[in-house]
Every structure is written in structure tokens, then in C-alpha cells.
C-alpha positions, 0 to 999 in steps of 0.5 A: 560629398564635399563641394567647393564654391569659388566666387569673385566678389569685389570689396568695396573698400578697395582702391578704385580700379583694384579688385580683390577676390574673396574666397567663399567656400561651401559644403553640404553635410553629406558624409564621405563613404568609409573606405575599409581595408578589411580582408575577406578570407579566401578560405572558411572553416572546413576547407582542406587546402594545400600548396599543391593540387596533389590529393595523394600528398600527405598530410594537408592542412584544414582550416578550423577558424578565422579571426577577423580582428587578428586576420588570422586563420587557425589550422591544423594537419589532416590526413586522409583515411585508408579508404581515401575519405576525409579525414583524421587529425593525429592529435589536436595541435592548432596554430594560427597564421596571417591571412596574407602568408597563408593565402600566399603559400596554401593556394589550392582548395582541395575540398570542404568538409564538416569540422565535426566529422573529423576524427582525432586519433590521440587526445594530445601530442604526449599520448601520441608520442608515448604510444608504441 
């Protein structure tokens, strides 16, 4: 916190009848609070999200990671199993996107799962595309 003290002193060498104010400032050493602009992410790894609340719409997105330095989510596409459980990725193809863009467009949290429970059907996009 900073304080400002103004006093009205008179200089002794002033001509008679003329008063000259003197500005005296004082402050204590208490630091000002730091204001941060850190964005707290709305989603966390394992969240399955979408732009609608329609669980039957395929596919959905899954949050895999969050980078606080770049303020970006890492995500991939996830599908539901035939028995409606979650879920699998066809192949790993992660992408990064800014928090602001993602939270504006993908606004519904459908559910949360453990990332280690996600099955990956193919090890790469190339193998997926070559599979009959």
C-alpha cells in the first residue's frame, strides 16, 4: 500500500505575507499486490467435450493435456464403443489449441474418464489408412 501525505509548511525566507506550500511525500514499504492474468483452464485431462450435449453425435474431443505456459489444450478425437462406453481413438493425432478458442467453441463437458483407459485402435494414421 502506498500513502501520500501533503502538508502545508511555510518557507521562512518567503517575503512577508507570502506563503509557499511545500509538498512532502511519504510512503511505507508494503508491496502492492501482484495482479495476474493467469487463465484457469475450464477443462482438465480426461474431460470429453463437445459443442453440443448430444452424446450420440460422433466423434467427440478429449482433453489430453494443458500447457500453462502457452495456455493451450492438447486434445484428440475420441469415439464411443458399441456398448456406449468411452472410448477409443482411431490413431494418435494430437493437436494443440488456445484456451480461449477452445472454451468458446467446445462448451459442454460430457463426462470425464481416465486417460489411461483409452484404447488406440491403430498405432498411426498411415497404418489406419493402409488397413482394408
